[in-house]
N, CA and C of each residue as an Amber inpcrd file, in Angstrom:
protein
   585
   0.8140000  -1.2130000   0.0000000   0.0000000   0.0000000   0.0000000
   0.8550000   1.2740000   0.0000000   1.9360000   1.3580000   0.7980000
   2.7750000   2.5480000   0.7580000   3.3370000   2.8070000  -0.6360000
   3.6310000   1.6970000  -1.3880000   4.1740000   1.8490000  -2.7280000
   3.1410000   2.5020000  -3.6550000   1.8810000   2.1440000  -3.5290000
   0.8180000   2.7170000  -4.3390000   0.6740000   4.2040000  -4.0290000
   0.7430000   4.5520000  -2.7630000   0.6520000   5.9610000  -2.3680000
   1.8070000   6.7680000  -2.9490000   2.9930000   6.1690000  -2.9400000
   4.1630000   6.8510000  -3.4690000   4.0100000   7.0960000  -4.9740000
   3.5050000   6.0880000  -5.6860000   3.2790000   6.2350000  -7.1280000
   2.2440000   7.3190000  -7.3970000   1.1560000   7.3010000  -6.6070000
   0.1130000   8.3230000  -6.7760000   0.6590000   9.7260000  -6.4820000
   1.5200000   9.8240000  -5.4930000   2.1210000  11.1110000  -5.1590000
   2.9790000  11.6260000  -6.3150000   3.7920000  10.7390000  -6.8970000
   4.6460000  11.1230000  -8.0240000   3.7960000  11.5550000  -9.2160000
   2.7410000  10.7800000  -9.5110000   1.8470000  11.1250000 -10.6200000
   1.1980000  12.4810000 -10.3690000   0.7880000  12.7350000  -9.1320000
   0.1730000  14.0130000  -8.7860000   1.1260000  15.1810000  -8.9900000
   2.3920000  15.0120000  -8.5910000   3.3930000  16.0580000  -8.7650000
   3.6380000  16.3340000 -10.2420000   3.7370000  15.2570000 -11.0350000
   3.9420000  15.4270000 -12.4730000   2.7750000  16.1570000 -13.1250000
   1.5520000  15.8570000 -12.6790000   0.3730000  16.5460000 -13.2120000
   0.4080000  18.0380000 -12.8790000   0.7940000  18.3650000 -11.6490000
   0.8730000  19.7680000 -11.2360000   1.9040000  20.5130000 -12.0740000
   3.0740000  19.8880000 -12.2950000   4.1190000  20.5090000 -13.1100000
   3.6290000  20.7080000 -14.5430000   2.9570000  19.7090000 -15.0960000
   2.4510000  19.7950000 -16.4660000   1.4000000  20.8920000 -16.6000000
   0.5130000  20.9800000 -15.6240000  -0.5310000  22.0080000 -15.6500000
   0.1040000  23.3980000 -15.5370000   1.0980000  23.5490000 -14.6520000
   1.7890000  24.8250000 -14.5060000   2.4740000  25.2420000 -15.7940000
   3.1260000  24.3070000 -16.4750000   3.7670000  24.5990000 -17.7510000
   2.7610000  25.0130000 -18.8080000   1.6320000  24.3330000 -18.8390000
   0.5840000  24.6620000 -19.8100000   0.0300000  26.0620000 -19.5640000
  -0.1630000  26.4090000 -18.3000000  -0.6670000  27.7420000 -17.9640000
   0.3320000  28.8080000 -18.3890000   1.6370000  28.5840000 -18.1230000
   2.6690000  29.5490000 -18.5260000   2.6900000  29.7170000 -20.0410000
   2.5740000  28.5900000 -20.7610000   2.5810000  28.6370000 -22.2250000
   1.3870000  29.4210000 -22.7500000   0.1960000  29.1180000 -22.2190000
  -1.0170000  29.8020000 -22.6680000  -0.9850000  31.2870000 -22.3280000
  -0.4050000  31.6290000 -21.1660000  -0.2920000  33.0380000 -20.7800000
   0.5980000  33.7920000 -21.7630000   1.7250000  33.1980000 -22.1260000
   2.6300000  33.8260000 -23.0880000   1.9600000  33.9890000 -24.4410000
   1.2640000  32.9310000 -24.8810000   0.5840000  32.9970000 -26.1820000
  -0.4680000  34.0990000 -26.1850000  -1.1910000  34.2180000 -25.0490000
  -2.2400000  35.2340000 -24.9480000  -1.6470000  36.6430000 -25.0230000
  -0.4290000  36.8110000 -24.4680000   0.2160000  38.1250000 -24.4510000
   1.0430000  38.3730000 -25.7150000   1.0030000  37.4200000 -26.6360000
   1.7210000  37.6100000 -27.8940000   3.1850000  37.2410000 -27.8150000
   3.6180000  36.5660000 -26.7700000   5.0130000  36.1770000 -26.6260000
   5.2500000  34.7650000 -27.1180000   6.4350000  34.2580000 -26.8300000
   6.7540000  32.8840000 -27.1860000   7.4430000  32.2330000 -26.0040000
   7.5730000  30.9240000 -26.0780000   8.2250000  30.1900000 -24.9860000
   9.6680000  30.6570000 -24.8320000  10.3200000  31.0390000 -25.9400000
  11.7010000  31.5230000 -25.8780000  11.8310000  32.8020000 -25.0630000
  10.7280000  33.5490000 -24.9160000  10.7670000  34.7760000 -24.1260000
  11.1390000  34.4930000 -22.6810000  10.7700000  33.3060000 -22.1940000
  11.0920000  32.9580000 -20.7990000  12.5970000  32.9310000 -20.5910000
  13.3130000  32.4080000 -21.5740000  14.7590000  32.2900000 -21.4410000
  15.4810000  33.5780000 -21.8110000  14.8560000  34.4460000 -22.6060000
  15.5540000  35.6220000 -23.1000000  15.5010000  36.8080000 -22.1540000
  14.6640000  36.7610000 -21.1330000  14.5520000  37.8930000 -20.2140000
  15.5810000  37.7550000 -19.0940000  16.3650000  38.8080000 -18.8490000
  17.3790000  38.7200000 -17.8030000  16.7510000  38.6300000 -16.4240000
  17.4320000  37.9460000 -15.5530000  16.9500000  37.7630000 -14.1940000
  17.6960000  38.7110000 -13.2500000  17.0520000  39.0280000 -12.1450000
  17.7790000  39.7690000 -11.1210000  18.7460000  38.7970000 -10.4480000
  19.8730000  39.2890000 -10.0220000  20.9080000  38.4600000  -9.4140000
  21.3290000  39.1410000  -8.1230000  21.1780000  38.4400000  -7.0260000
  21.4720000  39.0220000  -5.7140000  22.8960000  39.5620000  -5.6690000
  23.0250000  40.8200000  -5.2930000  24.3420000  41.4250000  -5.1560000
  24.8430000  42.1180000  -6.4070000  24.1630000  41.9440000  -7.5410000
  24.5690000  42.6080000  -8.7830000  23.9320000  43.9880000  -8.8020000
  24.7560000  45.0160000  -8.6380000  24.2240000  46.3730000  -8.5310000
  25.0460000  47.3610000  -9.3470000  24.3900000  48.4440000  -9.7150000
  25.0370000  49.5650000 -10.3770000  24.7800000  50.7950000  -9.5250000
  25.8340000  51.4740000  -9.1300000  25.7010000  52.6850000  -8.3190000
  26.5830000  53.7790000  -8.9140000  26.4450000  54.9800000  -8.3710000
  27.3140000  56.0870000  -8.7670000  27.7320000  56.8460000  -7.5220000
  29.0240000  57.1900000  -7.4140000  29.4490000  58.0460000  -6.3020000
  28.9610000  59.4860000  -6.4580000  28.3970000  59.8130000  -7.6420000
  27.9540000  61.1880000  -7.8970000  26.5090000  61.4410000  -7.4610000
  25.6870000  60.3920000  -7.4110000  24.2850000  60.5630000  -7.0070000
  23.7240000  59.2190000  -6.5480000  22.7160000  59.2860000  -5.6970000
  22.0670000  58.0810000  -5.1840000  20.9200000  57.6680000  -6.0950000
  20.5960000  56.3990000  -6.0650000  19.4800000  55.8780000  -6.8410000
  18.1950000  56.6230000  -6.4760000  17.4950000  57.1230000  -7.4950000
  16.2500000  57.8410000  -7.2650000  16.4220000  59.2990000  -6.8830000
  17.6610000  59.7900000  -6.9180000  17.9530000  61.1770000  -6.5360000
  18.4520000  61.9760000  -7.7470000  18.5030000  63.3000000  -7.6380000
  18.9150000  64.1340000  -8.7790000  20.3490000  63.8770000  -9.2390000
  20.5290000  63.9580000 -10.5410000  21.8500000  63.8900000 -11.1630000
  22.4670000  65.2940000 -11.0930000  23.6910000  65.4270000 -10.6130000
  24.3160000  66.7540000 -10.5490000  24.3900000  67.4270000 -11.9210000
  24.2520000  68.7350000 -11.9360000  24.2310000  69.5250000 -13.1720000
  25.4700000  69.2710000 -14.0240000  26.5860000  68.9820000 -13.3970000
  27.8430000  68.7310000 -14.1110000  27.6900000  67.6900000 -15.2150000
  26.8030000  66.7160000 -15.0130000  26.6590000  65.5990000 -15.9460000
  25.5320000  65.8260000 -16.9580000  25.0600000  67.0550000 -17.0640000
  23.9550000  67.3940000 -17.9550000  24.4000000  68.3810000 -19.0260000
  23.4870000  68.6750000 -19.9650000  23.7930000  69.6360000 -21.0280000
  23.8810000  71.0590000 -20.4990000  23.4760000  71.2600000 -19.2500000
  23.5210000  72.5980000 -18.6530000  24.9350000  72.9720000 -18.1970000
  25.8450000  71.9920000 -18.2000000  27.2110000  72.2530000 -17.7260000
  28.2180000  71.4900000 -18.5920000  28.9610000  70.5410000 -17.9760000
  30.0560000  69.8830000 -18.6810000  29.6260000  68.7050000 -19.5580000
  28.4270000  68.1980000 -19.3430000  27.8950000  67.0940000 -20.1630000
  28.8060000  65.8660000 -20.1420000  29.3850000  65.5770000 -18.9870000
  30.2390000  64.4070000 -18.8220000  29.4020000  63.2170000 -18.3840000
  29.7980000  62.0210000 -18.8010000  29.1390000  60.8280000 -18.2750000
  29.5350000  60.6700000 -16.8120000  28.5940000  60.3090000 -15.9450000
  28.9070000  60.2090000 -14.5170000  29.7390000  58.9680000 -14.2020000
  30.4730000  58.9950000 -13.1010000  31.1970000  57.8030000 -12.6780000
  30.2050000  56.7290000 -12.2320000  30.5250000  55.4710000 -12.5370000
  29.6490000  54.3520000 -12.1920000  30.4600000  53.2530000 -11.5220000
  29.7950000  52.5010000 -10.6640000  30.4340000  51.3740000  -9.9810000
  29.5810000  50.1270000 -10.1550000  30.2280000  49.0380000 -10.6050000
  29.5630000  47.7530000 -10.8110000  30.0040000  46.8030000  -9.7050000
  29.0200000  46.1890000  -9.0510000  29.3220000  45.2720000  -7.9460000
  28.5980000  43.9410000  -8.1770000  29.2860000  42.8540000  -7.8930000
  28.6400000  41.5440000  -7.7950000  28.1890000  40.8920000  -9.0770000
  29.0380000  40.8280000 -10.0820000  28.6290000  40.2040000 -11.3380000
  28.4200000  38.6970000 -11.1900000  27.4700000  38.1210000 -11.9690000
  27.3190000  36.6620000 -11.9910000  28.5800000  36.0020000 -12.5500000
  28.8750000  34.7890000 -12.1230000  30.1150000  34.0950000 -12.5030000
  30.2540000  33.9370000 -14.0160000  29.1630000  33.6620000 -14.7130000
  29.2200000  33.4040000 -16.1580000  29.3500000  34.6710000 -17.0020000
  29.4410000  35.8350000 -16.3800000  29.5100000  37.0970000 -17.1240000
  30.8000000  37.1930000 -17.9350000  30.6570000  37.5330000 -19.2120000
  31.8080000  37.7670000 -20.0880000  31.9460000  39.2470000 -20.4390000
  30.8330000  39.9880000 -20.3770000  30.8850000  41.4240000 -20.6570000
  29.6270000  42.0850000 -20.1160000  29.6490000  43.4160000 -20.1010000
  28.4770000  44.1910000 -19.6960000  28.0390000  45.0780000 -20.8630000
  26.7450000  45.3610000 -20.8930000  26.2000000  46.3490000 -21.8300000
  25.4010000  47.3570000 -21.0110000  25.4650000  48.6130000 -21.4070000
  24.8060000  49.6920000 -20.6720000  23.9400000  50.5150000 -21.6210000
  22.7090000  50.7640000 -21.2070000  21.8010000  51.6350000 -21.9670000
  21.2740000  52.6960000 -21.0110000  21.5010000  53.9580000 -21.3490000
  20.9510000  55.0720000 -20.5790000  19.8230000  55.6830000 -21.3980000
  18.6300000  55.7550000 -20.8100000  17.4940000  56.2850000 -21.5600000
  16.5580000  57.0650000 -20.6470000  15.7500000  57.9040000 -21.2900000
  14.7830000  58.7530000 -20.5990000  13.3780000  58.3950000 -21.0730000
  12.6270000  57.5980000 -20.2960000  11.2770000  57.2190000 -20.7030000
  10.2850000  58.3760000 -20.6380000  10.6870000  59.4870000 -20.0120000
   9.7980000  60.6490000 -19.8890000  10.0020000  61.6640000 -21.0150000
  10.8600000  61.3300000 -21.9610000  11.1500000  62.2700000 -23.0530000
   9.8860000  62.5720000 -23.8520000   9.8290000  63.7690000 -24.3710000
   8.6830000  64.1860000 -25.1750000   8.6250000  63.3310000 -26.4400000
   7.5160000  62.6780000 -26.6600000   7.3370000  61.8570000 -27.8590000
   7.6120000  60.3900000 -27.6560000   8.7740000  60.0560000 -27.1040000
   9.0980000  58.6410000 -26.8810000  10.2860000  58.5030000 -25.9450000
  10.6760000  57.2590000 -25.7280000  11.8100000  56.9250000 -24.8740000
  13.0920000  57.3300000 -25.6180000  13.8530000  58.2760000 -25.0340000
  15.0310000  58.8060000 -25.7130000  16.2960000  58.1290000 -25.1910000
  17.1310000  57.6510000 -26.1100000  18.3900000  56.9970000 -25.7550000
  19.4930000  58.0430000 -25.5980000  20.1350000  58.0500000 -24.4290000
  21.2090000  59.0040000 -24.1470000  22.6030000  58.3980000 -24.2960000
  22.6890000  57.0700000 -24.1930000  24.0310000  56.4540000 -24.1980000
  23.8710000  54.9560000 -24.3540000  24.6620000  54.3530000 -25.2320000
  24.7300000  52.8940000 -25.3180000  26.1940000  52.4870000 -25.3730000
  26.5300000  51.4960000 -24.5730000  27.9050000  50.9970000 -24.4950000
  27.8470000  49.4950000 -24.3130000  28.7270000  48.7510000 -24.9900000
  28.7770000  47.3000000 -24.7960000  30.2190000  46.8210000 -24.8710000
  30.3910000  45.5400000 -24.6190000  31.7120000  44.9070000 -24.5290000
  32.5700000  45.5450000 -23.4410000  31.9160000  45.9950000 -22.3850000
  32.6290000  46.4260000 -21.1810000  33.1210000  45.1530000 -20.5100000
  34.3850000  45.0670000 -20.2140000  34.9710000  43.8530000 -19.6550000
  34.2600000  43.4130000 -18.3700000  34.1230000  42.1050000 -18.2110000
  33.4780000  41.5530000 -17.0210000  34.2550000  41.8670000 -15.7510000
  35.5240000  42.2090000 -15.8930000  36.3360000  42.5330000 -14.7090000
  36.1850000  43.9970000 -14.2800000  35.4610000  44.7790000 -15.0620000
  35.3000000  46.2070000 -14.7670000  34.4710000  46.4140000 -13.5050000
  34.9890000  47.2300000 -12.6080000  34.2620000  47.5770000 -11.3920000
  33.9340000  49.0690000 -11.3530000  34.7660000  49.8660000 -12.0010000
  34.5610000  51.3150000 -11.9930000  34.6390000  51.8760000 -13.4060000
  33.6820000  52.7130000 -13.7510000  33.7180000  53.4630000 -15.0010000
  33.9240000  54.9220000 -14.5960000  35.0390000  55.4710000 -14.9990000
  35.4100000  56.8130000 -14.5550000  34.5380000  57.8940000 -15.2000000
  34.4720000  59.0040000 -14.5330000  33.7450000  60.1760000 -15.0330000
  34.2730000  60.5730000 -16.4040000  33.3730000  60.6440000 -17.3930000
  33.7490000  61.0940000 -18.7160000  34.6470000  60.1630000 -19.5070000
  34.8230000  58.9220000 -19.0220000  35.7120000  57.9770000 -19.6910000
  35.1060000  56.5920000 -19.6830000  35.5300000  55.7700000 -20.6300000
  35.1110000  54.3790000 -20.6970000  36.3390000  53.4840000 -20.7190000
  36.1890000  52.2210000 -20.3030000  37.3070000  51.2880000 -20.4550000
  37.6910000  51.1830000 -21.9340000  38.9770000  50.9730000 -22.2490000
  39.4400000  50.9990000 -23.6420000  38.7860000  49.9540000 -24.5390000
  38.3540000  48.8280000 -23.9850000  37.7770000  47.7650000 -24.8070000
  36.3030000  47.9970000 -25.1450000  35.6750000  48.9500000 -24.4800000
  34.2360000  49.1810000 -24.6540000  33.9200000  49.7680000 -26.0330000
  32.7420000  49.4020000 -26.5400000  32.2600000  49.9220000 -27.8260000
  31.0750000  50.8340000 -27.5640000  31.0720000  51.9930000 -28.2180000
  30.0220000  52.9830000 -28.0000000  29.0630000  52.9910000 -29.1800000
  27.7760000  53.0040000 -28.8720000  26.7590000  53.0050000 -29.9090000
  26.1170000  54.3640000 -30.0940000  25.1100000  54.3760000 -30.9550000
  24.4000000  55.6160000 -31.2700000  23.4490000  56.0010000 -30.1510000
  23.3180000  57.2900000 -29.9410000  22.3210000  57.8030000 -29.0080000
  21.0910000  58.2340000 -29.8150000  20.1790000  58.9170000 -29.1840000
  18.9390000  59.3020000 -29.8440000  19.0780000  60.3170000 -30.9540000
  20.2710000  60.8940000 -31.1090000  20.5010000  61.8370000 -32.2060000
  21.2440000  61.1680000 -33.3620000  21.4210000  59.8350000 -33.2620000
  22.1440000  59.0420000 -34.2640000  23.6420000  59.3370000 -34.2890000
  24.1380000  59.9840000 -33.2430000  25.5800000  60.1740000 -33.0780000
  26.0600000  59.2420000 -31.9790000  27.3320000  58.8730000 -32.0160000
  27.8870000  58.0170000 -30.9710000  28.2820000  58.8520000 -29.7620000
  28.1240000  58.2660000 -28.5830000  28.5830000  58.9290000 -27.3780000
  27.4700000  59.2670000 -26.4090000  27.8960000  59.8860000 -25.3290000
  27.0090000  60.2450000 -24.2200000  26.3500000  61.5950000 -24.4640000
  25.0540000  61.6650000 -24.1990000  24.3240000  62.9360000 -24.1500000
  23.6890000  63.0090000 -22.7690000  24.0730000  64.0020000 -22.0020000
  23.5320000  64.1310000 -20.6630000  22.0880000  64.5890000 -20.6450000
  21.4570000  64.5190000 -19.4790000  20.0840000  65.0060000 -19.3450000
  19.9470000  66.4300000 -19.8580000  18.8900000  66.6720000 -20.6190000
  18.6710000  67.9870000 -21.2160000  17.1820000  68.1440000 -21.5420000
  16.3140000  67.9740000 -20.5360000  14.8790000  68.0120000 -20.8280000
  14.4010000  69.4120000 -21.2140000  13.4350000  69.4910000 -22.1340000
  12.8920000  70.8000000 -22.5190000  12.2130000  71.4850000 -21.3360000
  12.2760000  72.7840000 -21.3110000  11.6370000  73.5570000 -20.2370000
  10.1480000  73.2300000 -20.1540000   9.6710000  73.1660000 -18.9300000
   8.2520000  72.9440000 -18.7100000   7.8130000  71.4970000 -18.7570000
   8.7660000  70.5530000 -18.8800000   8.3790000  69.1320000 -18.9640000
   8.5660000  68.3920000 -17.6450000   8.8670000  69.1180000 -16.5880000
   8.9220000  68.5080000 -15.2680000  10.1670000  67.6730000 -15.0250000
  10.0490000  66.7540000 -14.0800000  11.1610000  65.8900000 -13.6930000
  11.2130000  64.6490000 -14.5820000  12.3910000  64.3860000 -15.1110000
  12.5940000  63.2070000 -15.9610000  13.4010000  62.1590000 -15.2000000
  13.1590000  60.8890000 -15.5220000  13.8890000  59.7680000 -14.9450000
  14.9300000  59.3040000 -15.9620000  16.1800000  59.2850000 -15.5620000
  17.2640000  58.8350000 -16.4370000  17.7110000  57.4660000 -15.9280000
  17.4130000  56.4530000 -16.7310000  17.5930000  55.0700000 -16.2970000
  18.8470000  54.4760000 -16.9300000  19.7760000  54.0590000 -16.0720000
  20.9840000  53.3570000 -16.4890000  20.6980000  51.8620000 -16.3340000
  20.4310000  51.1760000 -17.4440000  20.1910000  49.7280000 -17.4230000
  21.4940000  49.0190000 -17.7320000  21.9530000  48.2050000 -16.7880000
  23.1940000  47.4460000 -16.9790000  22.8600000  45.9660000 -17.1170000
  23.3940000  45.3380000 -18.1670000  23.1390000  43.9270000 -18.4420000
  24.4380000  43.1440000 -18.3450000  24.3940000  42.0270000 -17.6320000
  25.5040000  41.0850000 -17.6210000  25.2450000  40.0890000 -18.7470000
  26.2350000  39.9360000 -19.6350000  26.0810000  39.0700000 -20.8080000
  27.0480000  37.8990000 -20.7530000  26.6770000  36.8100000 -21.4300000
  27.5370000  35.6260000 -21.4340000  28.5110000  35.6050000 -22.6110000
  28.6450000  36.7260000 -23.3080000  29.5330000  36.8180000 -24.4710000
  29.9050000  38.2700000 -24.7270000  30.8440000  38.4880000 -25.6460000
  31.0920000  39.8050000 -26.2060000  30.2420000  39.9250000 -27.4650000
  29.7830000  41.1110000 -27.7610000  28.8890000  41.3120000 -28.8970000
  29.6570000  41.7560000 -30.1410000  29.2730000  41.1890000 -31.2680000
  29.8970000  41.5240000 -32.5420000  29.0800000  42.6200000 -33.2240000
  29.1830000  43.8170000 -32.6740000  28.4580000  44.9720000 -33.1940000
  29.4560000  46.0940000 -33.4720000  29.2810000  46.8270000 -34.5570000
  30.2090000  47.9210000 -34.8540000  29.9210000  49.1520000 -34.0150000
  30.9090000  49.9990000 -33.8800000  30.7230000  51.3050000 -33.2490000
  29.5950000  52.0470000 -33.9600000  28.7310000  52.6820000 -33.1760000
  27.6450000  53.4520000 -33.7680000  26.3790000  52.6640000 -34.0320000
  26.3570000  51.3710000 -33.6700000  25.1300000  50.5740000 -33.8470000
  24.0060000  51.1910000 -33.0150000  22.7870000  50.9980000 -33.4570000
  21.6210000  51.5910000 -32.7910000  21.2440000  50.8150000 -31.5370000
  20.4320000  51.4210000 -30.6980000  19.9580000  50.7400000 -29.4950000
  19.1110000  49.5260000 -29.8640000  18.3810000  49.6010000 -30.9710000
  17.5880000  48.4450000 -31.4150000  18.5080000  47.2950000 -31.8120000
  19.6020000  47.5930000 -32.4870000  20.5680000  46.5550000 -32.8590000
  21.2300000  45.9650000 -31.6190000  21.5320000  46.8140000 -30.6490000
  22.1250000  46.3310000 -29.4020000  21.1640000  45.4000000 -28.6810000
  19.9170000  45.8020000 -28.5460000  18.9350000  44.9540000 -27.8500000
  18.7650000  43.6130000 -28.5630000  18.7570000  43.6330000 -29.8910000
  18.6010000  42.3900000 -30.6500000  19.8160000  41.4800000 -30.4590000
  21.0160000  42.0720000 -30.4690000  22.2450000  41.2860000 -30.3430000
  22.3850000  40.6410000 -28.9730000  21.9200000  41.3190000 -27.9390000
  22.1070000  40.7700000 -26.5840000  20.9090000  39.9770000 -26.0930000
  19.8680000  39.8820000 -26.9070000  18.6130000  39.2550000 -26.4990000
  18.7840000  37.8720000 -25.8620000  19.5500000  36.9970000 -26.4790000
  19.7030000  35.6330000 -25.9600000  20.9780000  35.4450000 -25.1430000
  21.5930000  36.5580000 -24.7290000  22.8530000  36.4660000 -23.9820000
  22.7830000  37.1470000 -22.6190000  21.6080000  37.5850000 -22.2110000
  21.4680000  38.2960000 -20.9450000  21.4030000  37.3090000 -19.7770000
  22.3130000  37.4950000 -18.8360000  22.3340000  36.6640000 -17.6340000
  21.6010000  37.3690000 -16.4990000  21.8770000  38.6550000 -16.3590000
  21.2820000  39.4130000 -15.2460000  21.1690000  40.8840000 -15.6410000
  20.3460000  41.5880000 -14.8870000  20.0670000  42.9950000 -15.1760000
  19.9870000  43.7550000 -13.8630000  20.5230000  44.9600000 -13.8590000
  20.3610000  45.8340000 -12.7070000  20.1660000  47.2580000 -13.2270000
  19.7100000  48.1440000 -12.3650000  19.2900000  49.4660000 -12.8200000
  19.6410000  50.5350000 -11.8000000  20.0660000  51.6880000 -12.3040000
  20.3050000  52.8810000 -11.4990000  19.4790000  54.0000000 -12.1320000
  18.7150000  54.7160000 -11.3280000  17.8820000  55.7980000 -11.8520000
  18.2740000  57.1240000 -11.2180000  18.5070000  58.1110000 -12.0860000
  18.7700000  59.4630000 -11.6320000  17.6920000  60.4020000 -12.1370000
  17.5000000  61.5080000 -11.4570000  16.4610000  62.4680000 -11.8170000
  17.0630000  63.7910000 -12.2680000  16.3530000  64.4680000 -13.1640000
  16.7470000  65.8230000 -13.5320000  15.4770000  66.5690000 -13.9290000
  15.3480000  67.7890000 -13.4380000  14.1290000  68.5820000 -13.6700000
  14.4110000  69.7050000 -14.6540000  13.5160000  69.8240000 -15.6330000
  13.6460000  70.8860000 -16.6250000  13.4240000  72.2420000 -15.9620000
  14.1280000  73.2530000 -16.4570000  13.9700000  74.6200000 -15.9220000
  12.6020000  75.1780000 -16.3030000
């Protein structure tokens, strides 16, 4: 009798797993996604963080790093990368921009050993992509007057490879290239208010 109970328990567990998988599949199909989307989305990784000595997460970005002054990229610190990380990619964007989400900076092939990105400088191996003006490089916060406080989001991705993308590639090309290589994701948000 105990053997029958054990078999029934195993069958019950397998049914629960199968039903859960079916629900996940149907949910993705309903939302227009695919099963591959489950694997392509980066996961949070405990201890993987992006910070800046220039400003705290959720706090204002100093004027020095904006178009109102020196327009330098702020210093950044990367902590706690996942073991399988081969490189990092960084996208700085403003979802509050007038019209659409504006890209301020894209960088990839940042070495996995990088812990600090200096003010106004990048590691020599890093590749810089196009910003929202179709030029390469950093554009600091520069919101139009009267548009309130904008959120400037630094999205950092840990990747399992280096990306074969040329300098000046678009943010869409970067997102497509790293789609199946994202191990983990972390975010730093700074604020800047239009005059």
